[in-house]
C-alpha positions as CSV (number, residue, x, y, z in Angstrom):
1,M,-19.5,-50.1,-8.6
2,K,-20.1,-52.6,-6.0
3,E,-16.5,-52.2,-4.5
4,A,-16.8,-49.0,-4.3
5,I,-20.8,-49.4,-2.2
6,S,-19.0,-52.1,-0.2
7,I,-16.1,-49.7,1.3
8,F,-18.5,-47.3,1.9
9,F,-20.6,-49.3,4.5
10,F,-17.7,-50.6,5.2
11,I,-16.5,-47.7,6.9
12,F,-20.0,-46.5,7.9
13,W,-20.0,-49.7,9.9
14,A,-16.5,-49.1,11.3
15,I,-17.9,-45.8,12.4
16,M,-21.2,-46.6,14.2
17,A,-18.8,-49.4,15.8
18,F,-16.9,-47.1,17.0
19,F,-19.4,-44.7,18.6
20,F,-21.7,-47.4,20.1
21,Y,-18.5,-49.4,21.3
22,K,-15.4,-46.6,22.3
23,I,-17.4,-43.7,23.5
24,P,-19.2,-45.5,26.6
25,V,-15.5,-47.3,27.9
26,C,-13.9,-43.9,27.4
27,L,-16.8,-42.2,29.6
28,G,-16.4,-45.1,32.3
29,T,-12.8,-43.9,33.1
30,Q,-13.6,-40.8,33.6
31,G,-14.2,-41.2,36.9
32,P,-17.7,-42.1,39.7
33,T,-20.6,-40.0,39.4
34,I,-20.9,-38.8,43.3
35,T,-24.0,-37.7,45.6
36,V,-23.0,-35.8,48.4
37,I,-25.3,-35.2,51.7
38,V,-24.6,-32.5,53.5
39,S,-26.4,-32.1,57.6
40,S,-27.4,-28.2,57.4
41,E,-25.2,-25.1,56.0
42,I,-23.2,-24.8,59.1
43,R,-19.7,-23.3,58.5
44,P,-17.7,-26.9,59.2
45,Y,-19.7,-28.6,56.8
46,K,-19.7,-25.8,54.3
47,E,-15.6,-25.6,54.8
48,A,-15.4,-29.4,54.4
49,L,-17.7,-30.0,51.3
50,G,-15.2,-27.5,49.9
51,G,-12.2,-29.2,50.4
52,L,-14.2,-32.4,48.7
53,K,-14.9,-30.7,46.0
54,S,-11.8,-28.7,45.3
55,S,-9.9,-32.3,45.3
56,L,-12.3,-34.1,43.3
57,T,-12.7,-33.6,39.1
58,F,-15.7,-36.3,39.3
59,P,-19.4,-34.9,38.9
60,I,-21.1,-34.6,42.0
61,Q,-25.1,-34.1,43.2
62,E,-25.2,-32.1,46.2
63,Y,-27.8,-32.2,48.5
64,N,-29.4,-30.3,52.0
65,Y,-31.2,-33.0,54.1
66,R,-32.2,-30.5,56.6
67,S,-33.6,-28.4,54.0
68,N,-35.6,-32.0,52.6
69,P,-35.3,-34.9,54.7
70,K,-37.8,-37.0,51.8
71,L,-35.6,-36.2,49.4
72,V,-32.9,-36.9,50.2
73,E,-34.4,-40.4,51.1
74,H,-35.6,-40.9,48.3
75,V,-32.3,-39.8,46.1
76,L,-31.0,-41.8,48.5
77,K,-33.5,-45.2,48.6
78,S,-32.7,-44.3,44.5
79,E,-29.5,-44.2,44.1
80,S,-27.3,-44.8,40.9
81,S,-23.8,-42.8,42.1
82,D,-21.2,-44.4,42.7
83,F,-20.4,-43.2,45.6
84,V,-22.2,-41.6,48.7
85,V,-20.4,-38.8,51.0
86,A,-22.3,-37.8,54.0
87,I,-21.2,-34.8,55.7
88,G,-22.2,-34.4,59.4
89,P,-24.0,-36.7,61.4
90,E,-27.5,-35.9,60.2
91,A,-26.6,-37.0,56.6
92,A,-24.8,-40.1,57.8
93,K,-27.7,-41.9,59.5
94,A,-29.4,-40.9,56.7
95,A,-27.7,-42.9,54.2
96,R,-26.7,-45.6,56.6
97,A,-30.5,-46.1,56.6
98,S,-31.0,-44.7,52.6
99,S,-28.5,-46.0,50.1
100,P,-28.2,-49.5,49.0
101,L,-25.0,-48.9,48.3
102,P,-22.3,-51.6,50.1
103,P,-20.2,-49.8,52.9
104,H,-17.2,-49.4,50.5
105,K,-18.6,-47.4,48.5
106,K,-20.3,-45.2,52.0
107,L,-18.0,-42.3,53.0
108,Y,-18.9,-40.6,56.5
109,L,-17.2,-37.1,57.4
110,M,-17.1,-34.2,60.1
111,V,-18.9,-37.3,62.2
112,L,-17.8,-37.7,65.7
113,D,-17.6,-41.8,66.9
114,P,-19.3,-42.6,63.3
115,K,-18.4,-46.5,64.1
116,S,-21.0,-45.7,67.8
117,L,-23.4,-43.4,65.5
118,L,-24.1,-45.5,63.1
119,K,-23.8,-49.2,65.0
120,Q,-21.5,-50.7,62.0
121,Q,-17.9,-51.5,62.7
122,K,-16.6,-51.0,58.2
123,I,-17.0,-47.5,57.8
124,C,-15.2,-45.6,55.6
125,G,-14.2,-41.8,56.3
126,V,-12.9,-39.5,58.3
127,D,-13.2,-39.7,62.1
128,L,-13.6,-36.3,64.0
129,R,-12.1,-37.0,67.1
130,I,-8.5,-36.8,68.0
131,P,-6.5,-40.2,69.0
132,V,-6.3,-40.0,72.7
133,E,-2.5,-40.4,72.6
134,R,-2.2,-37.7,69.8
135,Q,-3.8,-35.2,72.2
136,L,-2.0,-36.5,74.9
137,D,1.4,-36.5,73.1
138,A,-0.2,-32.6,72.1
139,I,0.0,-31.6,76.0
140,S,2.9,-33.6,76.9
141,K,5.2,-31.3,74.9
142,R,4.4,-28.1,75.6
143,F,3.5,-27.8,79.1
144,P,6.3,-28.9,81.9
145,P,5.8,-31.7,84.4
146,P,3.5,-32.9,86.4
147,V,1.1,-33.1,83.5
148,R,-2.3,-33.2,85.8
149,I,-5.4,-33.1,83.3
150,G,-8.9,-32.8,84.0
151,I,-11.7,-33.8,81.7
152,L,-15.6,-32.9,81.9
153,Y,-17.4,-35.4,80.7
154,N,-20.9,-37.6,80.3
155,A,-20.9,-40.7,81.7
156,L,-23.7,-41.6,79.0
157,E,-21.7,-39.9,76.2
158,N,-17.4,-40.1,77.0
159,Q,-16.9,-42.8,79.6
160,K,-15.0,-45.2,77.2
161,I,-13.0,-42.3,76.1
162,I,-12.0,-40.9,79.4
163,D,-11.4,-44.4,80.6
164,E,-8.8,-44.6,77.4
165,F,-7.5,-41.2,78.4
166,V,-7.0,-42.4,82.1
167,K,-4.6,-45.6,80.3
168,K,-3.0,-43.9,77.8
169,A,-1.9,-40.6,79.9
170,E,1.2,-42.9,82.1
171,W,2.9,-43.2,78.5
172,F,2.6,-39.4,78.4
173,N,4.4,-39.5,82.2
174,A,0.5,-37.6,82.9
175,T,-2.4,-38.5,85.0
176,V,-6.3,-37.9,84.3
177,T,-9.3,-36.8,85.7
178,G,-12.7,-37.3,84.2
179,I,-14.9,-35.1,86.0
180,Q,-18.7,-36.7,85.4
181,V,-21.6,-34.2,85.2
182,N,-24.7,-34.5,84.7
183,T,-25.9,-31.4,83.6
184,P,-24.0,-27.8,82.6
185,K,-25.4,-27.0,85.7
186,D,-22.6,-29.3,87.6
187,C,-20.2,-27.9,85.3
188,P,-18.9,-25.0,87.7
189,G,-19.4,-26.6,91.2
190,A,-17.7,-29.9,89.6
191,L,-14.6,-27.7,87.8
192,I,-14.1,-25.7,91.7
193,K,-14.1,-28.9,93.4
194,N,-11.7,-30.6,91.6
195,R,-9.4,-28.0,91.2
196,K,-6.8,-28.5,93.4
197,N,-6.0,-32.3,91.6
198,I,-6.0,-31.0,88.4
199,D,-3.3,-27.9,86.6
200,I,-5.0,-28.5,83.1
201,L,-8.6,-28.8,82.2
202,L,-9.6,-30.3,78.6
203,F,-12.0,-30.0,77.1
204,I,-13.4,-32.8,74.9
205,P,-16.5,-33.1,72.3
206,D,-19.5,-33.6,75.2
207,T,-22.9,-32.8,74.7
208,I,-23.5,-31.5,78.6
209,V,-20.0,-29.4,78.0
210,I,-20.9,-27.3,74.6
211,K,-22.7,-24.1,75.4
212,E,-20.6,-21.4,74.4
213,A,-21.6,-19.1,77.6
214,L,-20.4,-22.2,80.1
215,V,-17.1,-23.0,77.7
216,Q,-16.6,-19.3,78.0
217,Y,-17.2,-18.9,82.2
218,L,-15.0,-22.2,82.3
219,I,-12.2,-20.8,80.5
220,K,-12.2,-17.2,82.9
221,E,-12.8,-19.3,86.2
222,S,-10.1,-21.4,85.6
223,I,-7.7,-19.2,84.6
224,F,-8.5,-17.0,87.5
225,R,-7.7,-20.6,89.6
226,G,-4.2,-20.8,87.4
227,I,-5.7,-23.8,85.1
228,A,-4.7,-23.8,81.7
229,V,-7.3,-24.8,79.0
230,V,-6.8,-27.0,76.0
231,G,-9.9,-26.8,73.4
232,Y,-10.6,-28.4,69.9
233,N,-11.4,-25.4,67.9
234,H,-9.8,-22.0,67.5
235,F,-13.1,-20.9,69.9
236,F,-11.6,-21.7,72.9
237,I,-8.0,-20.1,71.6
238,E,-10.4,-16.8,70.8
239,N,-11.6,-17.2,74.7
240,G,-8.4,-17.2,76.9
241,A,-7.3,-20.9,76.5
242,V,-3.5,-22.5,76.8
243,M,-3.3,-24.2,73.5
244,S,-5.8,-25.6,71.2
245,L,-5.9,-28.9,69.2
246,S,-8.3,-27.2,65.8
247,I,-9.0,-29.2,63.4
248,D,-9.0,-28.3,59.7
249,Y,-12.7,-28.7,58.6
250,E,-11.4,-28.1,54.5
251,E,-8.5,-30.8,55.1
252,V,-11.3,-33.0,56.5
253,G,-12.8,-32.8,53.2
254,K,-9.7,-33.2,51.0
255,L,-8.6,-36.6,52.7
256,G,-12.2,-38.1,52.2
257,A,-11.7,-37.2,48.5
258,N,-8.2,-38.9,48.1
259,L,-9.5,-41.5,50.3
260,L,-12.7,-41.8,47.9
261,K,-10.5,-42.0,45.0
262,Q,-8.1,-44.4,46.4
263,I,-11.3,-46.7,46.8
264,W,-12.1,-45.9,42.9
265,D,-8.9,-47.3,41.9
266,G,-9.5,-50.6,43.7
267,G,-7.8,-49.6,47.2
268,K,-9.6,-50.5,50.8
269,C,-12.3,-49.0,53.0
270,S,-11.1,-46.9,56.4
271,L,-11.2,-44.7,58.9
272,L,-9.1,-41.9,59.2
273,P,-8.4,-39.5,61.9
274,P,-8.7,-36.0,61.8
275,P,-6.2,-33.5,60.1
276,F,-5.5,-30.8,63.0
277,K,-2.9,-27.8,63.7
278,L,-2.0,-26.8,66.9
279,E,-2.9,-23.4,68.5
280,W,-0.9,-21.7,71.4
281,N,-2.0,-18.4,73.1
282,Q,1.3,-17.3,74.5
283,R,-0.3,-14.9,76.4
284,A,-3.4,-16.3,78.5
285,W,-0.1,-19.4,79.2
286,D,1.3,-15.8,80.9
287,T,-1.6,-15.4,83.5
288,V,-2.0,-18.8,84.0
289,R,1.7,-19.1,85.2
290,Q,1.3,-15.8,87.7
291,R,-1.8,-17.3,89.0
292,R,-0.6,-20.4,90.4
């Protein structure tokens, strides 16, 4: 009888030990917990979020920064997740300021020049700016020489980028003319003034040259004067641009998810360039060539 009781208690405690010690270990191997902060509900952010979620099987908590900034900041300060993923600049700044997680546990997506915005050198995520050399390479391969590029820009925001364009253009047998503007009203006159020095008007993200009506006007004016327009999303193609280097926002999310998994598995933190596709408008190109 005593022997039977001893066997019973042995089995009982063995089972208890399994539940108390084995199960937490198994749960711990399932993957990280992730908090995702989205700046707002605009379509590009939604597409990036969709790509992120489609590539992850880990638990995710989502918050919209614009709908309740105070709640988001509170969540970030009391953060218990393994990673924070910020989508958009507002979310990125909130994560940078409020989350106690180390830099390699914060991923930034859909942010233009995050190192500059966040004033931090070690950044994990996907940049929203296509590298200068990749833009020049794509342009030089599709347009006949001489490749003379003009870029409207605000110096306070993009002077370093323009300097990089000018310096690297010679690698691709091209020239770049930076056309500085201070207000949106300066853009039409600045384009006309430089029309004889350029064959291509390249748009880059810039807060001065961003309004849809202004962009549409500049595209029409360029076509009229035989200048090919190169943009950075499908909107430009729809409005008469010859070429666009269009960032795939869903792929940005997927790339961010893969980076997160690599870091979780012991890989290094890195800031990756955005995936993009080249769109070409043959009809617009034919029109531009007729105008030259």
